[in-house]
N, C-alpha and C positions, 0 to 999 in steps of 0.2 A: 437437437444439442445445442445447446448454447454455447458459444464459443468466448464471450467474454467473460471475464470472471467479477464475482460480489466479494468484495471486503467488505464485512461489519464491524462497528466499535461497539464492544461488549461495555455495560455499561447500568447502572439503576433500573431501567426499562425492559431490560430482556436479560439480566444475570439468574434467570432460573432455567431449569436443566429443560423442566416442560418447553420453555419461550424458544430455548435454543434449540430445540429439536425440530420446533415448527420452521424454524429460520431455515435450519439447513434443510430439511422437506424444501421451504421454496427458492432455494437456489443459493445460499450462502456457502460461499468456499474457503474463506480465510475468517478465522475471529480475531479482529484485534485489541490487544491491551493498552492503552496508554497510562504508561508510567508514571505522566504527571500530576494520574489524579490517586491518590489514596498511598496509604502504606503499604509497606510489605505484607504486617499482620492481617490487613482489610484486602489484598490481593492474593494471598494463599488459598479462601474459598472461592475466589471469582476463578482464577484458573483449575480448582479442582473440578468447579462446576462444569467449566469449559469443556475438560477432560473426558469426562464422566457423559458429557452430552455426545462428542464425537464419538467416544466406544460404543455408545448405545444406539447410535444411528447407522453403524455399518458404514458410513461416509468417508471420503476421503478430504479431509478438511484440514488445514494450515492452520497455525497460532502463530501471530505475530507480536510482536513487543515493540513499543514506540516509545521511543526515550526521549527525556529530556531536553539533551543538546546543551548549546552554550544560549539559554532563553532565559528572560526574567518574568518570574510573574508574583503575584499578589499573592500572599500565602493563605488563612482562616480568617472566618467573620464571625463573630457571635450570632447564632442563626442561620450562617450557611450563606447567609449576604446582606449587602445593604444598600441604602439608596443614595444616590449621589446628584444633589441639586445643582441647576446652572447657578454658577455664581456663588457657590460655597465653597470653603477652603476643605482642603483633602490635601492629606499629607503621608509622605513615603518613608516608614520608618525600618531603620536599619534592625531593633528590636521593639515588638510588640505584642503582647501575649495574644489578645484576639483583637480583629478587626471591628470596624462599626463607620458609621456614616462619617465620621471624622478625618479615618487616617488607618492604615494598616500596614503590617511590616512584608518586606520583599524577600524573595527566594534569593537574592544575590546582592546581599549588605554592602559590597565593594560599591556597586552603581554610587550609593551617595559619596564614597571618598571622592571618585572618578568627579561628579558632578562639583563636589568641594573645591576641588583640586581646579578644574577647569575654571571655578569665579563666574564674574560678572557674565561670561561666554555662555552659562548655563541658564542664565536668566532669560524667560520667554520662550524657552525650548519646550515642544508639544509632545505630552506622551500618550500613545493612545492604548486605551487596554481594552481587553475583550475583543479583539479583532478589528478596532477602531471603531467600536459601538460607543464607547465614552472617549472624551478628549478632556487633558487636563494641560495647563501651563503652568511651567515653574514660576514661580516669583521669588523664593529666597531657598539659600540654601546652608544646611547647619551641619556640624560634625557628624549629628546623628541622625539627621532627616532630612529630606527633600520636601518644601512647603509650597503646593500649588493651589491654581483657582480651576475650579470645574468648569470649564466650556462648554462641553456639551454631556449633560449628567445621562443619569441610568441608573440603572440594579446590576450593581457590580457582584458577582459569586464568586467563591471559592475558587484559589489557584488559576483565574481567567491571568492570560500574556499581557505583559506590558512591552511594545512595540516603541522605537524612537526612530521614525523615518530619517534617515540619511546620517544616522549616526554609527559610530562602529566603536562595540564596546571589545576591547582584546580580552575576552576569556579563552582559558585553556578549553579544546572542544571537549577532552574526554573527562568531565569531570568524576571526583570522587564519588557523588552520588550517582553518575552514571554507569560508573565500574560497578557497584552495586545493584542498581537497578539490573543491568543487564546481565549480571551472572546469575542473581537471583530467578529473573524471568526465563534465561535459558536452563535452570536447573528445575524449571515448571513445566518445560516441555515446549517450550520456543522453538520456532522453526525459522524464523527469519528476524531480520532485526530489520525496523525503521528509524532511518537515524535522521532528526531534526536538524534543522539550522544548518546544513553542509554548507560550507564557505569557499571549500575548494577540494580539492581531489588529495590533497596532502590533509586532509579531516576524515577523509575515507580511508586513506594507508593507515592512520592512526589507530582507528578503531578497528580496522583489521587486524593488524598487529595486534592489538587486545585482546578481542574476541580467540583467535589463534593460542594466544598464548595461556589462555583459559580452558583449551583444549576443545574447543567448539568448533575446529574449522570447517565443518560442511555447513557451518549456518551462513546463509547468505544476506546480503547488504541491501535495503535499500535508501537509496540517498533522497530525501526531501528537500528538493527545490523552493526555495522559500524567501528567497532575498536576492538582492543585485550581485553579489559574490557569488552569490552560487549560480546564477545564472548567467554571466559572465565568463565563468568555466564549466560552463555545461558539458563540452567536449571529453573533456580530460575527466570530469567526474563520471560519466557515462562508461571510461575504459576502465576506472577503478570499482565501479560499483559492480554488482549483479543486476540491478533494477533501478528506473528513478519513481520517483512520487511526482505528480502535479500538485504538491500544496497550495492551494489557490488564497487558504484562510490569512496567513501572515504573509505571503503575498503578495495579495491584495492592501495590504498596511504598507508594506515595507516600498512596494516600486509603485507608483500611480495604477489604479485599477484599469486605466483603458489601456495598458500594453500587456494586461491578464493575457486577452486573447489571441495574439499574436506568440506571445511566448509560450502558452501552451499547445500550440497547433505547434511549432517548431521541435519542443521537448519532444511531442508523441510520435514525429516524424521522422527525429534523428533516433530515438529507442528505434523506430519500426525500421531503419535502413543499417542500425548498427548490430540488430537482431538482439535486443535489449529487452525486457518487461518494463513495461510502464501504467502506474495507477492514476487515472487522474481523480482528486479527491477533492472535499470542501464545498457543501452547500449543493452539493447534487439534487438532492429534494431536501430543499430546506423549509418548504411550506409545511411538509411531511410531520414534523415535528408538533405540528397542532392540528393539523388537516387530513383525513384518510385519503386526500387525494392529490396528487401534486398539480405545480400548475404547468400552463401550456408552456410555459418559457423553460421552465425544468426539464421537462420532457425532450422538447426540443435541446437542449443543452447537453442530457445524455445519450441522445441518438448522433448527434456532432461527434462527440469524443468518440463514439467507437466506430463513426463512419473515417475520423481521422485514423482510427489505429491502435487505440490504448486497448492495452491487455486488460485491463480492471478498471471497474468505478469501484467508489468507496462510500458508505455511508459512516458520518460522525456522530452528531449532535441527534441526527433522525432515529437510529438505533439505539443510542446510549442514553439516550434522555427523552425521546418524544413519547409520543401517547402511540403511535402506532408504527413500532419498529417492523411486526412480521408484514405490513401493508405494504412499508418502505419496500424490503426486500421484494416481495410480488412484484411490487411497481418498477423496480429497476430491472428484474428478470424481463417483464413482459415488456419493454421498451429496448431492452437488449436485443433481444430475440425479433422483436420486429424489424429493426435495423439493418440487422446482421442479413437478412432476408429478403430486403427491398433493392432497387437498383442502383442504388446510389451506394449501396457498398461495394460496387463494382470498382469503383475510382481509386479506392485503397488494394485491391488487386492492380490494377493498370500503377498504381505509384512502386508496389513491390516488384514488379515485374522489369520494371525502369531503374529503380533506384537501392530497391532492397539487398540487403545485407550478403554476401557469398561466402560459402563457407571456407575456410581455411585448408582444411581436407578436401581435395579435389572429388576423390572418389567417394565420400561421403555426399558430399553437395550435389555429384552430379546423379546419386540414387535419388536422393530428396526431391529434384527436380521433376527425375523422370516419373517416379513415384506420383508426385500433385498430376502431372499431366493424365498419364494413365488410369487414375482415378476419376478423372472427367470424363474422359474418351469412353472407359467400359460402363460408366455411369455408378463406380462403387456408392457404396455407403458408410464406408469407413475407411480409413489406413491403420493398417494395425504394425506397432514399430513397439521390436524387442528393444529394452534400452536399461543397460544396466544402470548405468548414470545420470540417466535422462536426458544426455547429451545430443542424440540422432532424435530423440523427440522434437526439442528444442529446434533442432536444426530444422526439422520437417516443417515447424509451425513459422520459420521464418518466410517461408513463401506464400504464407497464406494459403493455403488449399482449399477447396470449396466445401470439402468433406471433412467430418471432424477426425481429430487424430488421438487413436486410443494407445497411449503407452502401458505395456507390462513391464513392470520393475520387479527385484527382487529384493529393494530396501526400501522399510518403511521411512526412511529419512529423504531419498530421492521421491519417492509418491508424494509425500506431505509438498515437496518444494516446486514440485510440478504443479502445484494449485493454484499458482499466480501465471500459469504461462497461458497465453492466448490459445486457444483450439486442442487443449491437452486434456483429456481423460486418465486420468493414470490408474491402473489397477494392480493388487500385488500377485505377483508369482511367486512359483518356487525354481529355483536352478534345473536347468535339463541339462543331459551331457548330448542330445543330437540337435539337428534342426528341426529333421519331422516333430520333435518333440516341444518343440520351442512354437513352431507353428500350431499347432494341437492346442496347446497349452492357451494359446491367445487368443484363437477361438473360440474355444471353449468358458473361457473367462468370459469374454465378450458378449457369448450369449447369455450366459449365468444373469449378465449386469443388465440385460436388455437390453443392450447397445447395437444391438444384429441380430437377425433373426435367420433360420433357415429358408435359403433360397438367397439371400442377399451376397449380393458380387462383393467382395473386399482386398484391398493390396496390403499386402504382408513384407513389411523389412525385416531382417532379421541377420542374426552372424550363424556361417557354417561351423560348428563346434568341429568337425572332423578336422579341421586345419590350424596352422600351430599357431592363429591369431585368431584373436574372438571379435575382433572389430564386425559391426555389420558390413556384410559385401551379399545380401543375396535379396534380390526381388522378387514376391509371387504374385499370383491374381489366384484367390479360390472363389469359389461359391460355398457358404456356409452351408 
């Protein structure tokens, strides 16, 4: 079983039940919907299609919603895009019905006011569009527009990003639009929120308060690190968030790109050592938007993220808008499996043994360490964990055991949330009254799912229901 999870962005290239079913079968663990693209009316159908595909597949697949966050984007163009020629004039407007090759409205009109207030200091400032593929330079600021010269042109499509390296825009973190998007996305079945452009841990706390206030306390937050302020406060952000996304797209524009490898490795290793999950994202297999095979460099990039300990890898444009969404999932699956099976992966286990997270509950931690060691010594095929909240299963994979962890849970919410955790395969079970019933159910479900077979040795962590507490306190070895 592959331990590293796969997140796929859903877009026009894959937004049919038939394609999503194929992608789930190929290894997709999480479906991501970017709230920056599309209206609630158009996204209602997208969410419905995803839910139908997950239900029909019978597989455990989570649904992630990705917020706009405090970002600035262009709005829309007549025909969906415009060509910006080198040296031409291009204007960013507070209000413009449809964009064209001469200008477009922006999603945060107050940026014009901010530049206007800056006066001469705003002249000559570089703005990077579409993850830095297009560069424009400010030459004049009026009350209702920012007039620029195209420094490096290209095709600019609807709702692409605007980055201003080294320039801080003091925007509220959870905007009115984000509040509407989050409430809508969670009502459509979202299990986890990816929070864009997190600047500090206070942003995460603000978002947590809002999500709790609308009745979704069990929804988890993934803090996307994609600017320098987020990098600077990474430790506290990790403490407040449930997981981290290494969002290399905007990060590579906001921060000198030569810094990205070091930041990525640092974020992944810190998450591993803190026991938090981490997603490596953006351009993992970028060439596969137009090619049926990844480049050698992309293969190495994915494998190295796996060696470092990433919990998941993510497809963005490759699955959302590329020509080969299914082939991209299959490629990620095969690269991750190979990386997990060879000797280089052993370095991660050595790192975990020396610097890894130590469970705050000494009894739970001791059981997990013992289970990992016993599973190795008896050549077990899997570690089965009865985990009502998912906490024990997550504690188990903190120690990066060599065998898969199969979590038997009784809550669909918990089952879906575990989709992002390295090494865990979650199965839905029922409440049982005795430890023997719990153990028998876990083995039966694992066999029915094809995860273990008769004759296999398994290690089982469960709770003794005859005691006053139902916390995990028992370790058993069974031959199926």
